[in-house]
C-alpha positions in Angstrom: -46.0 13.3 5.6 -42.9 12.0 7.5 -42.2 8.1 7.0 -42.8 6.0 10.1 -39.8 4.2 11.4 -39.0 0.9 9.9 -40.5 1.9 6.6 -38.6 1.9 3.2 -35.8 4.7 3.0 -36.9 8.3 2.2 -36.7 9.6 -1.5 -36.5 12.9 -2.8 -40.3 12.8 -3.6 -41.0 12.4 0.1 -39.0 15.3 1.1 -40.7 17.3 -1.7 -44.2 16.2 -0.4 -43.2 17.1 3.3 -42.2 20.5 2.1 -44.8 21.2 -0.5 -42.2 21.8 -3.3 -41.1 19.9 -6.4 -38.8 17.0 -6.5 -36.6 18.9 -8.9 -36.2 21.7 -6.5 -35.2 19.1 -3.8 -32.6 17.6 -6.3 -31.2 20.9 -6.9 -31.0 21.9 -3.3 -29.2 18.6 -2.4 -26.9 18.9 -5.3 -26.1 22.6 -4.8 -27.5 23.4 -8.2 -30.0 26.0 -9.5 -31.0 29.3 -8.2 -32.6 28.5 -4.9 -32.9 30.9 -1.9 -30.7 29.9 1.2 -33.9 29.4 3.3 -35.1 26.6 0.8 -31.7 25.1 0.7 -31.6 25.0 4.6 -35.4 23.4 4.7 -34.6 20.9 2.3 -31.3 19.7 4.0 -33.0 19.7 7.5 -36.1 17.7 6.1 -33.5 15.0 4.3 -31.8 14.8 7.7 -34.9 14.4 9.6 -36.1 11.6 7.2 -32.7 10.0 7.1 -32.6 10.4 3.4 -29.6 8.6 1.6 -29.0 9.3 -2.2 -29.4 6.2 -4.5 -26.2 4.8 -5.5 -28.1 2.9 -8.2 -29.9 6.0 -9.3 -26.6 7.7 -9.6 -25.0 4.6 -11.6 -27.9 5.0 -14.0 -27.4 8.7 -14.8 -23.5 8.8 -14.8 -22.5 5.4 -16.0 -20.4 5.0 -13.0 -20.9 2.8 -9.8 -18.6 5.1 -7.6 -17.1 1.8 -6.4 -13.7 0.0 -7.0 -12.0 -3.2 -5.9 -8.5 -3.7 -4.4 -7.0 -7.1 -4.5 -4.1 -7.7 -2.2 -1.4 -10.4 -2.2 -1.9 -12.0 1.3 -3.5 -10.4 4.5 -1.1 -12.5 6.7 1.6 -9.9 5.7 1.0 -6.6 7.8 2.1 -4.3 4.9 -1.2 -5.4 2.9 -3.4 -4.4 5.9 -1.7 -1.1 5.9 -2.4 -0.8 1.9 -6.1 -1.4 2.6 -6.4 1.1 5.5 -4.6 3.7 3.3 -7.1 3.0 0.2 -10.1 3.0 2.6 -9.1 6.5 3.6 -8.6 7.8 0.3 -12.0 6.1 -0.9 -13.6 8.0 2.0 -12.4 11.5 0.7 -13.7 10.6 -2.7 -17.1 9.0 -1.4 -16.1 5.7 -3.2 -17.3 2.2 -2.1 -14.4 0.0 -1.7 -14.3 -4.0 -1.8 -11.2 -5.7 -0.7 -10.1 -9.1 -1.9 -7.4 -11.5 -0.5 -5.4 -13.6 -3.0 -4.4 -15.8 -0.1 -1.0 -16.0 -1.6 -2.2 -17.7 -4.8 -2.0 -16.4 -8.3 -4.8 -18.5 -9.3 -6.9 -16.8 -6.7 -5.6 -13.4 -7.8 -6.9 -14.0 -11.5 -10.3 -15.3 -10.1 -10.8 -12.2 -7.9 -9.7 -9.8 -11.0 -12.3 -11.5 -13.2 -15.0 -11.6 -10.4 -14.6 -7.9 -9.5 -14.6 -6.9 -13.2 -17.8 -8.9 -13.8 -19.5 -7.1 -10.8 -19.2 -3.7 -13.0 -16.8 -2.0 -10.4 -15.5 1.6 -12.0 -11.8 0.1 -11.7 -9.9 -2.5 -10.2 -6.5 -1.8 -8.4 -4.1 -4.6 -8.0 -1.1 -5.0 -5.8 0.3 -8.1 -7.7 1.9 -11.1 -6.3 5.4 -12.2 -7.4 5.4 -13.8 -10.5 2.2 -12.3 -11.8 1.8 -12.3 -15.5 -0.9 -9.6 -16.3 -0.2 -8.7 -19.8 -2.5 -11.0 -21.6 -5.5 -10.8 -19.1 -8.5 -9.5 -20.8 -10.6 -7.7 -18.2 -13.9 -5.4 -19.0 -12.8 -2.9 -16.5 -9.7 -0.6 -16.0 -7.0 -2.1 -14.2 -4.5 0.1 -12.1 -1.4 -1.7 -11.0 0.6 -0.6 -7.9 4.0 -2.4 -8.3 7.2 -1.2 -9.3 8.6 1.5 -11.8 10.0 -1.4 -13.9 6.5 -2.9 -14.5 5.2 -1.6 -17.9 1.6 -1.9 -16.5 2.4 0.1 -13.4 0.2 3.2 -12.5 1.7 4.3 -9.3 4.4 3.0 -7.0 6.8 3.9 -4.2 10.4 4.6 -5.4 11.7 1.4 -4.2 15.2 1.9 -6.0 15.5 5.3 -4.0 14.8 3.3 -0.7 17.6 0.8 -1.4 19.9 3.8 -1.9 18.8 5.6 1.5 19.5 2.2 3.3 23.0 2.1 1.7 24.0 5.6 2.2 22.8 5.3 6.0 25.1 2.1 6.6 28.2 3.8 4.5 27.6 6.9 6.9 28.0 4.7 10.0 31.2 3.4 8.7 30.1 0.0 7.4 32.3 -1.4 4.6 31.1 -5.1 4.3 27.3 -5.6 4.0 25.2 -8.7 3.5 22.2 -7.8 1.1 19.4 -10.2 1.9 16.8 -10.5 -0.6 13.7 -12.5 -1.6 14.2 -16.0 -3.4 11.6 -17.8 -5.4 9.4 -16.1 -8.1 10.4 -12.8 -9.8 9.7 -9.7 -7.9 10.3 -6.3 -9.6 10.0 -4.6 -6.2 12.6 -7.0 -4.7 15.0 -6.4 -7.7 14.7 -2.5 -7.5 15.4 -2.3 -3.9 18.5 -4.6 -4.1 19.6 -2.3 -7.2 19.2 0.7 -5.3 21.5 -0.7 -2.5 24.2 -2.1 -4.9 24.6 1.1 -7.0 25.4 3.0 -3.9 27.6 0.4 -2.2 29.4 -0.3 -5.7 30.1 3.4 -6.2 31.7 3.7 -2.8 33.9 0.5 -3.0 31.8 -1.3 -0.4 32.3 -5.2 -0.2 28.6 -6.8 -0.7 27.6 -10.3 -0.2 24.4 -11.9 -1.3 21.9 -14.1 0.1 18.3 -14.9 -1.1 15.6 -16.5 1.1 11.8 -16.7 1.0 10.7 -13.3 2.2 9.4 -14.5 5.6 10.9 -14.0 9.2 10.9 -17.6 9.8 12.9 -18.4 6.4 15.6 -15.6 7.5 15.8 -16.9 11.2 16.5 -20.5 9.9 18.5 -19.5 7.0 20.8 -17.4 9.1 21.0 -19.8 12.1 24.3 -21.3 10.8 25.5 -18.3 8.8 29.1 -17.0 9.5 29.2 -13.3 9.5 33.0 -12.9 9.0 33.9 -9.5 8.2 30.2 -8.5 7.6 29.1 -5.6 10.1 25.7 -5.0 8.6 22.7 -6.7 6.8 20.6 -4.7 4.5 17.3 -6.6 3.9 14.8 -6.0 1.0 11.9 -6.7 3.5 11.2 -6.0 7.3 10.2 -9.5 7.5 14.0 -10.7 6.3 15.4 -8.1 8.8 13.1 -9.5 11.9 14.2 -12.8 11.0 17.9 -11.9 10.9 17.8 -10.0 14.2 16.0 -13.2 15.6 18.9 -15.4 14.3 21.7 -13.1 15.6 20.3 -12.7 19.1 19.7 -16.5 19.3 23.4 -17.0 18.5 24.7 -14.6 21.3 25.4 -11.8 18.8 24.1 -8.3 19.6 22.4 -5.8 17.4 23.5 -3.4 16.7 26.8 -3.7 18.7 28.1 -6.6 16.6 26.0 -6.4 13.5 23.5 -3.7 12.3 20.4 -4.6 10.5 18.0 -2.6 8.5 14.7 -3.4 6.5 12.3 -1.9 4.3 8.5 -1.2 4.5 8.1 0.1 8.2 5.6 -2.6 9.0 4.3 -3.3 12.6 6.9 -6.2 13.1 9.8 -3.8 12.7 8.5 -1.4 15.3 7.7 -4.3 18.1 11.0 -6.2 17.6 13.8 -5.4 19.9 15.8 -3.5 18.7 13.3 -1.6 16.8 14.2 -1.6 13.2 15.9 1.0 11.1 13.7 0.8 7.9 12.1 2.6 4.8 8.8 3.9 5.0 6.4 4.1 2.0 4.1 7.1 1.8 1.0 4.6 1.3 -1.5 7.3 1.6 -0.1 9.1 -1.3 0.1 6.0 -3.2 -3.5 5.2 -2.6 -4.9 8.8 -3.5 -2.8 8.8 -6.8 -4.0 5.1 -7.7 -7.6 6.5 -7.3 -7.1 9.3 -9.5 -5.7 7.0 -12.1 -8.7 4.8 -11.6 -11.1 7.7 -12.0 -9.5 8.8 -15.0 -8.0 11.8 -13.8 -4.3 10.8 -14.3 -2.6 8.9 -17.1 1.2 9.0 -16.8 2.9 6.6 -14.1 3.6 8.1 -10.6 6.6 7.6 -8.6 6.1 8.4 -5.0 9.3 9.2 -2.7 10.1 7.2 0.5 11.9 8.0 3.6 14.3 6.4 5.9 13.4 5.7 9.4 16.5 5.4 11.7 16.0 3.2 14.8 17.9 1.3 17.3 18.9 -1.7 14.9 21.7 0.1 13.1 24.6 2.0 14.7 28.3 2.8 14.0 30.3 0.0 12.7 32.5 -1.8 15.1 35.7 -0.7 13.4 34.4 2.9 13.3 33.7 2.9 16.9 37.2 1.8 17.9 38.6 4.4 15.5 
């Protein structure tokens, strides 16, 4: 008999009773197992849809020892990049029929540790962490597998974008535009392997070509870059290569406020292809991470399908914030 509306969710036994077949037959039909006729399979699926049957996650967990769930802990939802991380993981989880819990560390290392321990205690199949700057994870004992999405230089890293390659792409782009004196704008404060690799990729290419580089470190926010560059004297510098879009956007704001034109006077490039870089004027030349591939590989690690660390290539997105150096234009 069909279940009246408002009653408890239908079970396999309800489907079996409605069709006059065994529960085992229903189970095999829904799972695509056993030697059943196409007509029986069709009837079972139609009745399951009619009764709004939904497989029991608890029952599956009891059979397999897995909950088909994971948690992702992100540094700070105020930063647009991490919302894009969450979306990429949500799409990857959907493909695998995994339940996802998202936690915001609120910019706090203590909150990050609290989330990791809490999510492990909830019995998630795995934890995925995009770590904050200054994270110390080596001595952290957790009861569930931890997948770190950070930088290739992190010994705990499972998968990451190729940040060093991204820095090199920015440097080659600016050199190709004729820039010979460049300000490298990086993040100050706590150690960041991502920041270090991005700047390393830039420096390696610039140094190999004999390009003059200057260095400035600021907190990685557009406000810090805007204020930090307010009194900066560009001198012979014709381009700024920033390790984060936020720093690049702040640089554009500071230069514009001082009456300098981007890119006619100074070119500016960023890193991460966040929404900030797409709406600032001029739109920001930047590096785009393939977050969907990062998410899919991270979940493959989380499900035990991969063991060796993965490095995902990045791409340069040229936009209006970079142009030929003034000297190159005159030539």
